[in-house]
C-alpha positions in Angstrom: -13.7 -32.7 -26.2 -10.2 -33.3 -24.7 -9.6 -29.6 -24.6 -12.9 -29.0 -22.8 -12.1 -31.6 -20.2 -8.6 -30.3 -19.7 -10.0 -26.7 -19.2 -12.7 -28.0 -16.8 -10.1 -30.0 -14.8 -7.8 -26.9 -14.7 -10.7 -24.7 -13.5 -11.7 -27.1 -10.8 -8.0 -27.5 -9.7 -7.6 -23.7 -9.5 -10.8 -23.3 -7.6 -9.8 -25.9 -5.1 -6.3 -24.4 -4.7 -7.8 -21.0 -4.3 -10.2 -22.2 -1.5 -7.3 -23.9 0.3 -5.2 -20.7 0.2 -8.2 -18.7 1.4 -8.9 -21.2 4.2 -5.4 -20.3 5.6 -6.0 -16.6 5.2 -6.8 -16.1 8.9 -7.2 -18.1 12.0 -10.1 -17.5 14.4 -10.3 -18.3 18.0 -13.6 -18.6 19.9 -11.8 -20.8 22.5 -9.8 -18.2 24.3 -9.1 -18.3 28.0 -7.9 -15.1 29.7 -6.9 -15.3 33.3 -6.5 -12.2 35.6 -4.5 -12.9 38.7 -3.4 -10.6 41.6 -1.7 -11.5 44.8 -1.5 -9.4 48.0 -0.8 -10.2 51.7 -4.6 -10.1 52.2 -5.8 -12.5 49.5 -5.3 -13.8 46.0 -7.8 -12.6 43.3 -8.3 -14.6 40.2 -10.8 -14.2 37.4 -11.4 -16.2 34.2 -12.9 -15.2 30.9 -13.8 -17.7 28.2 -15.8 -15.4 26.0 -12.9 -13.6 24.3 -12.6 -13.8 20.5 -9.4 -13.4 18.5 -8.0 -13.5 15.0 -4.5 -13.9 13.5 -3.8 -13.2 9.9 -0.6 -15.1 9.0 0.2 -13.1 5.8 0.3 -9.8 7.7 1.0 -10.8 11.3 -2.1 -8.9 12.4 -3.5 -10.1 15.8 -6.8 -8.8 17.4 -8.4 -9.7 20.7 -11.8 -8.5 21.8 -12.4 -9.1 25.5 -16.0 -8.7 27.0 -15.3 -7.3 30.5 -18.5 -8.6 32.1 -17.5 -12.2 31.1 -14.8 -12.3 33.7 -15.9 -14.8 36.4 -14.7 -14.6 40.0 -14.8 -17.1 42.9 -16.7 -14.5 45.0 -19.7 -12.6 43.6 -18.6 -9.4 45.5 -15.3 -9.4 43.7 -17.1 -9.6 40.3 -19.4 -6.8 41.4 -16.4 -4.6 42.4 -14.5 -5.5 39.2 -17.4 -4.3 37.0 -18.4 -1.2 39.0 -17.6 2.5 38.4 -14.5 2.4 40.7 -12.7 -0.3 38.7 -13.5 -1.2 35.1 -16.9 0.4 34.6 -18.1 -2.4 32.3 -21.5 -0.8 31.7 -19.6 2.2 30.1 -16.7 0.3 28.7 -18.0 -3.2 27.9 -15.0 -4.5 25.9 -11.2 -4.3 26.0 -9.3 -4.6 22.8 -5.8 -5.5 21.8 -4.7 -4.9 18.2 -1.1 -5.9 17.4 1.3 -7.2 14.8 3.7 -10.1 15.1 7.2 -8.4 14.8 9.2 -11.6 13.9 6.7 -13.0 11.4 9.5 -14.3 9.2 10.5 -16.7 12.0 7.1 -18.4 12.2 6.0 -21.0 9.6 2.2 -21.3 9.9 2.3 -24.3 7.5 4.8 -26.4 9.5 4.0 -28.1 12.8 6.2 -26.7 15.7 6.5 -24.3 18.5 7.5 -20.7 17.7 8.3 -17.7 19.9 6.4 -14.6 18.7 7.1 -11.0 19.6 4.0 -8.9 19.3 3.6 -5.1 19.5 0.4 -3.2 19.5 -2.2 -1.1 21.3 -4.1 -2.3 24.3 -7.3 -0.4 25.2 -8.9 -0.8 28.6 -11.7 1.6 29.6 -10.9 4.8 27.7 -7.1 4.4 27.9 -4.9 3.0 25.1 -1.2 2.1 25.7 1.5 0.5 23.6 2.3 -3.1 24.6 5.2 -5.2 23.4 5.3 -8.8 24.7 6.4 -12.3 23.8 4.2 -15.4 23.5 4.4 -18.9 22.0 2.5 -20.0 18.9 2.2 -23.8 18.5 1.2 -24.9 15.0 -0.4 -28.3 14.8 -1.9 -29.3 11.4 -4.6 -26.7 10.6 -4.8 -25.2 14.1 -2.8 -22.8 16.3 -2.4 -22.5 20.1 -1.2 -19.2 21.5 0.2 -18.9 25.0 1.3 -15.7 26.7 1.8 -14.4 30.3 2.5 -10.7 31.0 1.9 -8.1 33.7 -0.4 -5.2 33.3 0.0 -2.0 35.5 -3.5 -1.0 36.5 -2.7 2.8 36.8 -1.7 2.8 33.1 -5.4 2.3 32.3 -6.8 4.8 34.8 -7.5 2.1 37.4 -6.5 3.6 40.7 -7.6 3.1 44.3 -7.6 6.7 45.6 -11.2 6.4 46.7 -10.8 3.1 48.6 -7.8 2.3 50.7 -9.4 -1.0 51.6 -9.6 -2.1 48.0 -6.0 -1.0 47.4 -4.7 -3.5 50.0 -6.7 -6.4 48.4 -5.4 -6.0 44.9 -1.9 -5.5 43.5 -0.9 -2.4 41.5 -0.1 -4.8 38.6 -1.9 -8.0 37.7 -0.7 -11.0 35.8 -2.6 -11.8 32.6 -2.4 -15.3 31.1 -3.7 -15.9 27.6 -4.4 -19.3 26.1 -6.1 -19.2 22.7 -6.9 -22.1 20.3 -7.4 -21.1 16.6 -8.8 -22.8 13.6 -8.2 -21.7 10.0 -11.1 -19.9 8.3 
């Protein structure tokens, strides 16, 4: 009887430990804020997207962001219309942008210890039908069972086939590069 109870206890302990390890297998964010900002002498343009989803796998350093283009919200409806039309992001043809990357300095980040860590990531950013290599820095804040990622970087629009040859007026209202701010809150899954 004692042997059966010991075996049962061991099985329950292993199952519990296994579930705890699996729970830390990846972090998922459905609370991601991406801000697009451009400044020119004519006006500042800002758009916010709260519908982006993202995952981080601590064991491999894999990072993925999926950004629904039509979810960017602008102060002015006309800006949103121009952003989504065929002369800019063509969101009816290319509904999502993607970023697939790897944390390069993974050995410097302890996902089990509260703290703030600098993370260097490198991967492929796809916007419309153009994919480019991106290498940037961000901050990962670990707090208990959650992560917060912050990053700010510039994106050159022409690198993704976004040009203004057809409309000189639009070219004066938006910069050739835009500032992207990412704030993502992750929970372990």
